VEXVOZA-366093 format. One line per 2 residues: their letters; for each residue z, y, x of C-alpha. Coordinates in nm, 3 decimals, padded with zeros to 5 digits, always signed. Example, Ala and Ser with C-alpha at 12.3 -4.5 7.8 and 13.67 -1.06 7.14 Angstrom:
BEGIN
AS> +00.780,-00.450,+01.230  +00.714,-00.106,+01.367;
END
This chain:
BEGIN
XX> +06.797,+03.135,+04.926  +06.564,+03.023,+05.204;
XX> +06.370,+03.234,+05.452  +06.041,+03.078,+05.342;
XX> +06.108,+03.189,+04.982  +06.147,+03.547,+05.103;
XX> +05.824,+03.519,+05.302  +05.644,+03.374,+04.997;
XX> +05.771,+03.655,+04.774  +05.659,+03.921,+05.024;
XX> +05.304,+03.786,+05.032  +05.287,+03.763,+04.650;
XX> +05.421,+04.119,+04.623  +05.154,+04.242,+04.862;
XX> +04.867,+04.058,+04.689  +04.998,+04.084,+04.328;
XX> +04.797,+03.768,+04.272  +04.928,+03.412,+04.307;
XX> +04.588,+03.267,+04.395  +04.520,+03.504,+04.682;
XX> +04.881,+03.473,+04.801  +04.852,+03.094,+04.805;
XX> +04.533,+03.118,+05.012  +04.706,+03.347,+05.266;
XX> +04.997,+03.105,+05.288  +04.762,+02.803,+05.315;
XX> +04.923,+02.626,+05.019  +04.842,+02.553,+04.657;
XX> +04.940,+02.785,+04.375  +05.184,+02.563,+04.171;
XX> +05.441,+02.510,+04.449  +05.421,+02.880,+04.533;
XX> +05.500,+02.972,+04.172  +05.788,+02.723,+04.169;
XX> +05.939,+02.874,+04.486  +05.926,+03.226,+04.341;
XX> +06.088,+03.105,+04.017  +06.360,+02.931,+04.215;
XX> +06.422,+03.251,+04.414  +06.455,+03.451,+04.092;
XX> +06.701,+03.196,+03.952  +06.913,+03.211,+04.266;
XX> +06.914,+03.591,+04.263  +06.972,+03.614,+03.888;
XX> +06.705,+03.883,+03.854  +06.339,+03.894,+03.755;
XX> +06.124,+04.007,+04.046  +05.776,+03.978,+03.894;
XX> +05.616,+04.042,+03.557  +05.348,+03.776,+03.505;
XX> +05.057,+03.739,+03.266  +04.737,+03.536,+03.286;
XX> +04.550,+03.835,+03.423  +04.814,+04.047,+03.586;
XX> +05.114,+04.030,+03.823  +05.333,+04.328,+03.901;
XX> +05.671,+04.396,+04.054  +05.968,+04.475,+03.836;
XX> +06.195,+04.759,+03.942  +06.432,+04.500,+04.086;
XX> +06.137,+04.340,+04.266  +06.040,+04.672,+04.425;
XX> +06.394,+04.728,+04.556  +06.420,+04.367,+04.677;
XX> +06.083,+04.394,+04.857  +06.192,+04.707,+05.040;
XX> +06.512,+04.543,+05.160  +06.367,+04.208,+05.264;
XX> +06.090,+04.374,+05.464  +06.363,+04.525,+05.680;
XX> +06.525,+04.182,+05.713  +06.197,+04.020,+05.819;
XX> +06.128,+04.297,+06.071  +06.475,+04.255,+06.218;
XX> +06.428,+03.879,+06.230  +06.103,+03.916,+06.423;
XX> +06.280,+04.148,+06.667  +06.563,+03.896,+06.705;
XX> +06.315,+03.614,+06.774  +06.136,+03.827,+07.033;
XX> +06.466,+03.928,+07.196  +06.580,+03.566,+07.215;
XX> +06.254,+03.466,+07.383  +06.278,+03.753,+07.631;
XX> +06.639,+03.660,+07.708  +06.536,+03.301,+07.774;
XX> +06.269,+03.430,+08.014  +06.519,+03.655,+08.193;
XX> +06.352,+03.972,+08.067  +06.643,+04.084,+07.850;
XX> +07.020,+04.055,+07.882  +07.317,+04.187,+08.078;
XX> +07.392,+04.121,+08.446  +07.721,+04.247,+08.593;
XX> +07.693,+04.302,+08.968  +07.987,+04.358,+09.202;
XX> +07.928,+04.517,+09.540  +08.113,+04.637,+09.847;
XX> +08.063,+05.008,+09.910  +07.886,+04.955,+10.241;
XX> +07.609,+04.760,+10.064  +07.477,+05.092,+09.936;
XX> +07.387,+05.197,+10.292  +07.100,+04.953,+10.324;
XX> +07.019,+04.632,+10.136  +07.158,+04.688,+09.785;
XX> +06.940,+04.989,+09.686  +06.626,+04.805,+09.798;
XX> +06.699,+04.489,+09.599  +06.833,+04.666,+09.289;
XX> +06.536,+04.905,+09.273  +06.285,+04.618,+09.295;
XX> +06.474,+04.409,+09.039  +06.494,+04.694,+08.788;
XX> +06.122,+04.765,+08.828  +06.046,+04.401,+08.748;
XX> +06.301,+04.363,+08.467  +06.351,+04.709,+08.315;
XX> +06.512,+04.576,+07.995  +06.794,+04.392,+08.171;
XX> +07.117,+04.589,+08.145  +07.232,+04.587,+08.508;
XX> +07.598,+04.693,+08.532  +07.722,+04.776,+08.884;
XX> +08.090,+04.766,+08.981  +08.208,+04.867,+09.327;
XX> +08.487,+04.643,+09.455  +08.595,+04.486,+09.786;
XX> +08.512,+04.125,+09.861  +08.859,+03.980,+09.775;
XX> +08.847,+04.150,+09.434  +08.497,+04.016,+09.374;
XX> +08.619,+03.662,+09.439  +08.892,+03.712,+09.178;
XX> +08.632,+03.853,+08.938  +08.412,+03.546,+08.981;
XX> +08.705,+03.328,+08.883  +08.774,+03.539,+08.575;
XX> +08.399,+03.560,+08.501  +08.409,+03.940,+08.499;
XX> +08.104,+03.962,+08.727  +07.790,+03.748,+08.745;
XX> +07.667,+03.823,+09.095  +07.801,+04.014,+09.395;
XX> +07.726,+04.164,+09.734  +08.012,+04.039,+09.954;
XX> +08.110,+04.048,+10.319  +08.137,+03.713,+10.494;
XX> +08.311,+03.486,+10.548  +08.372,+03.374,+10.191;
XX> +08.506,+03.021,+10.146  +08.559,+02.931,+09.782;
XX> +08.462,+02.608,+09.604  +08.320,+02.782,+09.297;
XX> +08.098,+03.032,+09.484  +07.748,+02.992,+09.630;
XX> +07.618,+03.232,+09.894  +07.281,+03.366,+10.007;
XX> +07.297,+03.552,+10.338  +07.092,+03.871,+10.312;
XX> +07.186,+04.093,+10.606  +07.332,+04.079,+10.958;
XX> +07.409,+04.377,+11.176  +07.605,+04.480,+11.483;
XX> +07.864,+04.753,+11.478  +07.856,+05.092,+11.646;
XX> +08.118,+05.353,+11.728  +08.154,+05.671,+11.526;
XX> +08.322,+05.964,+11.703  +08.373,+06.335,+11.633;
XX> +08.068,+06.545,+11.724  +08.251,+06.727,+12.006;
XX> +08.415,+06.413,+12.147  +08.327,+06.337,+12.513;
XX> +08.184,+06.000,+12.411  +07.943,+06.169,+12.169;
XX> +07.713,+06.257,+12.459  +07.682,+05.895,+12.571;
XX> +07.385,+05.677,+12.469  +07.615,+05.373,+12.471;
XX> +07.973,+05.280,+12.549  +08.179,+04.964,+12.603;
XX> +08.482,+04.852,+12.409  +08.698,+04.943,+12.709;
XX> +08.593,+05.307,+12.666  +08.783,+05.306,+12.335;
XX> +09.112,+05.180,+12.476  +09.287,+05.520,+12.467;
XX> +09.146,+05.631,+12.134  +09.315,+05.647,+11.796;
XX> +09.140,+05.423,+11.542  +09.072,+05.480,+11.175;
XX> +09.000,+05.146,+11.007  +08.926,+05.005,+10.665;
XX> +09.237,+04.822,+10.541  +09.254,+04.454,+10.622;
XX> +09.303,+04.358,+10.256  +08.971,+04.528,+10.175;
XX> +08.768,+04.364,+10.452  +08.985,+04.109,+10.639;
XX> +08.718,+03.942,+10.855  +08.586,+04.271,+10.991;
XX> +08.934,+04.409,+11.054  +09.029,+04.095,+11.246;
XX> +08.703,+04.100,+11.443  +08.761,+04.457,+11.558;
XX> +09.113,+04.376,+11.676  +08.985,+04.060,+11.847;
XX> +08.712,+04.249,+12.036  +08.967,+04.508,+12.143;
XX> +09.198,+04.236,+12.275  +08.905,+04.074,+12.456;
XX> +08.850,+04.410,+12.625  +09.212,+04.413,+12.738;
XX> +09.386,+04.644,+12.493  +09.541,+04.664,+12.149;
XX> +09.395,+04.948,+11.942  +09.607,+05.245,+11.842;
XX> +09.563,+05.256,+11.465  +09.627,+05.601,+11.326;
XX> +09.507,+05.549,+10.970  +09.387,+05.273,+10.739;
XX> +09.172,+05.356,+10.437  +08.985,+05.173,+10.163;
XX> +08.626,+05.295,+10.210  +08.389,+05.333,+10.503;
XX> +08.286,+05.674,+10.368  +08.649,+05.781,+10.407;
XX> +08.654,+05.648,+10.764  +08.356,+05.868,+10.853;
XX> +08.513,+06.167,+10.679  +08.838,+06.135,+10.873;
XX> +08.649,+06.092,+11.200  +08.457,+06.409,+11.116;
XX> +08.795,+06.581,+11.069  +08.884,+06.487,+11.427;
XX> +09.161,+06.244,+11.334  +09.027,+05.959,+11.546;
XX> +08.732,+05.730,+11.610  +08.615,+05.408,+11.448;
XX> +08.383,+05.111,+11.466  +08.147,+05.076,+11.171;
XX> +07.841,+04.869,+11.071  +07.518,+05.012,+11.213;
XX> +07.389,+05.091,+10.864  +07.675,+05.341,+10.828;
XX> +07.460,+05.564,+11.049  +07.262,+05.635,+10.731;
XX> +07.555,+05.861,+10.637  +07.437,+06.184,+10.798;
XX> +07.775,+06.349,+10.841  +07.736,+06.679,+11.025;
XX> +08.044,+06.647,+11.241  +08.017,+06.292,+11.378;
XX> +07.801,+06.105,+11.628  +07.712,+05.736,+11.625;
XX> +07.714,+05.558,+11.961  +07.592,+05.208,+12.051;
XX> +07.845,+04.958,+12.187  +07.736,+04.746,+12.483;
XX> +07.827,+04.380,+12.512  +08.011,+04.181,+12.248;
XX> +08.041,+04.439,+11.971  +08.181,+04.334,+11.635;
XX> +07.922,+04.199,+11.390  +07.914,+04.189,+11.013;
XX> +07.723,+03.979,+10.761  +07.650,+04.042,+10.396;
XX> +07.571,+03.779,+10.134  +07.486,+03.766,+09.768;
XX> +07.741,+03.552,+09.582  +07.735,+03.381,+09.243;
XX> +07.921,+03.103,+09.062  +07.787,+02.757,+09.144;
XX> +07.802,+02.654,+08.778  +07.602,+02.955,+08.657;
XX> +07.233,+02.867,+08.645  +07.123,+03.152,+08.420;
XX> +06.768,+03.280,+08.441  +06.896,+03.633,+08.506;
XX> +07.081,+03.528,+08.821  +06.794,+03.311,+08.944;
XX> +06.547,+03.597,+08.907  +06.780,+03.836,+09.090;
XX> +06.808,+03.583,+09.374  +06.429,+03.536,+09.379;
XX> +06.387,+03.912,+09.412  +06.635,+03.924,+09.700;
XX> +06.467,+03.632,+09.880  +06.129,+03.805,+09.865;
XX> +06.271,+04.121,+10.016  +06.474,+03.966,+10.297;
END
């Protein structure tokens, strides 16, 4: 059974006249009749009752027509979906992201992308940068918001955001009244930091800036999320150094204070596999480039 035979039968069933059906199909009547006969032989059922003056559907023909109309409708939908997928308008994009990306750049890019491509199923998975790198290798994610530096032969990067770091202290801390402080001012404080395995470059940069200021930080607690850092600072358990965008977390019991001089800096990039040239990824990158 061929698709064109089904299409021919549908037109004949709608016209109930071989001549008019042949005109609609832009073909002559004899080959149309032969195709319908061949279809009936393949099915083993009679679909049409024919006479010189009259054509009508048999009961089997009526049931067959109802079923094949659904098939043709589904086929048209499949063709349309395939075209949309090729154009990047339909599909599934799995996006990994570090939690701190939600403070600034990620919501802006994701909102714009979803407005442009509402039928793309965008799946977001929060994970630290090292886990994202593993997920790129296992092809569990397609694109990611990562913290630099990332050095991996299979990954391409687009830098999207740079920012300096600031101090976060309890609201009633003496430093909370200052407009700015230096790293030396933190030498006697207890630090709450994101674990090194979660964000190794930032962790090392904080320790390096402390050493440059002449002290080794007293680390009271290490956690996995910046939100947890701010929460523990609010509880009075210590102070921390966080990306400036963390100030968008309006915790009631903390203050954010600028750091003078060589404060730690952080950079965020969008990452993807070098061998993945899908339209979905390219359009996500194009959206990001316009916004940055």
